[in-house]
N, C-alpha and C positions, 0 to 999 in steps of 0.2 A: 497432473490435474490441471484442467483449464481454469482460467481466471474466474469465470462464472461460476464454476463449480465450487472453488474455493470461497468465493464471496458468499455464496449460499450456505456453504458449511459453517463459516463463521457467523452468518445471521442464525442459523439454528441453534448454535452453542451460546452466542452472547447478546443477540439483538435486544432481548427484553431488558436484560440488565443495563446495557449500554444506553438504551432509549430512556430509561429511567434517570440516568445520569445527565443526559442531555448532551447536545452537540458540543457545547463549550467544555464542559467537564470531561468528556470522552477525548476531545482534542488535546487537553492537558496530558491525559495518560499517554496519547500518541507521541507528544513531544518528549515526555520521559523515556519512552522506548527508544525514540531517535538518539537521545543522550546515551543510553545503554549501548546502542549499536556504535556510537562514536568510540566509547570506551574499548569495546570489542575490537574495533578496527585498529586502534592502538596496540592492544596486546597481539593481535594477529594469530589468534588460535581458531583453527577451522571450526571445530565443534561449536564453540562459543559464538562465532560469527554466524553459522547456520542458525542457530537459535534465535539470535537477535534480528537477522534478516527476516525470519519467519514472523517474529512478533510484531516488526514494523509493518510487514504486509498484512498482518491480521487486523492490526489497529487502523490502518488506512482502509481496509475492506469495510469494517464496521462504520467508520465515518462516511464512507461512499454510500452504503446502504441506508444510514440515517438521513442523508442528503437526497435520497432517492436517485442515486447515480449507478449505472451498470458499469463497472470498471472495465470489463472486457470491451464493451461498445465504446466507451470513452477512448480507450487506448487505440482501438482500431480506427476511429474517426480521426484522431489527432497524428497517429503514427503509421497508420496503414499504407500510406504512400511513400513512406521514408522521412526525411527531415521535414518538419512542418513548414519551413520557410522555402528551401530550395527544392524540395521532394526528391532529392538524391539519397542513395544509399552506397557508400557512407556519405555523411553530410559534406556538401562542398561549398558552404557558406563561408565568406571570408572571415 
């Protein structure tokens, strides 16, 4: 699934509810999910990690949608040429 497709899917599922909560409240949920990912990283169980990574991506996507940011385009602009500073892949920055 492309990033844009995923972002649209999350909008279809959650945008109305998340918008009603507002950007600040939704950001708090995102931060909670990052904490859950941190705990899953400590436990290092693949199935749990997959779920938590997906949850963090979903919350990030909904935040981007609420801010009117196309994640795929933003990623392409920032990282499409390689490292944003040195433009190399892999990064050659000191």
